[in-house]
C-alpha positions in Angstrom: 68.6 65.6 -22.5 69.7 63.1 -19.8 67.3 60.7 -18.3 66.9 60.5 -14.6 67.9 56.9 -13.8 67.8 57.2 -10.0 64.7 55.1 -9.7 66.2 52.4 -11.8 69.6 52.3 -10.1 68.5 53.0 -6.5 64.8 52.0 -6.0 63.0 53.1 -2.9 62.8 50.1 -0.6 59.4 51.2 0.9 57.9 51.4 -2.6 59.4 48.1 -3.7 57.9 46.4 -0.6 54.5 48.1 -1.3 54.6 46.9 -4.9 55.5 43.3 -3.7 52.5 43.3 -1.2 50.2 44.5 -4.1 51.5 41.7 -6.3 51.0 39.0 -3.6 47.5 40.3 -3.0 46.6 40.1 -6.6 48.0 36.7 -7.1 46.3 35.4 -4.0 43.0 37.0 -5.1 43.2 35.3 -8.6 44.0 31.8 -7.0 41.0 32.4 -4.7 38.9 33.1 -7.8 40.1 29.9 -9.4 39.2 27.9 -6.3 35.8 29.5 -6.0 35.0 28.7 -9.6 36.0 25.1 -9.0 33.8 24.8 -5.9 30.8 26.2 -7.9 31.5 24.1 -10.9 32.0 20.9 -8.9 28.6 21.3 -7.3 25.6 19.2 -8.1 23.7 20.0 -11.3 26.1 22.6 -12.5 27.2 22.4 -16.2 30.8 23.5 -16.6 30.2 23.6 -20.3 28.3 26.8 -20.0 31.6 28.6 -19.0 33.5 27.3 -22.1 33.7 28.7 -25.5 30.9 27.5 -27.7 31.4 28.1 -31.5 28.7 29.6 -33.6 26.8 30.8 -30.6 26.8 34.5 -29.3 26.4 33.3 -25.7 29.5 31.2 -26.1 31.6 34.3 -26.4 31.6 34.7 -22.5 33.8 31.6 -22.6 36.7 33.6 -23.9 36.9 35.1 -20.4 35.7 32.2 -18.2 37.2 29.2 -19.9 40.6 29.9 -18.4 39.1 29.8 -14.9 37.6 26.3 -15.3 39.7 23.2 -14.4 39.2 19.5 -15.2 39.5 18.3 -11.6 41.0 19.2 -8.2 44.4 17.9 -9.0 44.6 20.1 -12.1 43.5 23.2 -10.1 46.1 22.4 -7.4 48.9 22.0 -10.0 48.0 25.4 -11.5 47.7 27.1 -8.2 51.2 26.3 -6.9 53.1 28.4 -9.4 50.8 31.4 -8.8 51.2 31.4 -5.1 
């Protein structure tokens, strides 16, 4: 009936370091994705509106997933990247 609290009280340092490395890699990969999207969107003849949510249009549903990746400008992207790194 007693819960085993050893992991919560005395965590394994090696496991904690491994988890931290995974978290850093995921955050870095997400920031890299944000910058990649900005590079693509800032290119010539690219309509960033295609990645946004468009109401009353089935193809606009993709924007639910892509709109958070699009930023207004480089300063906006830089400001959002700092907290993630």
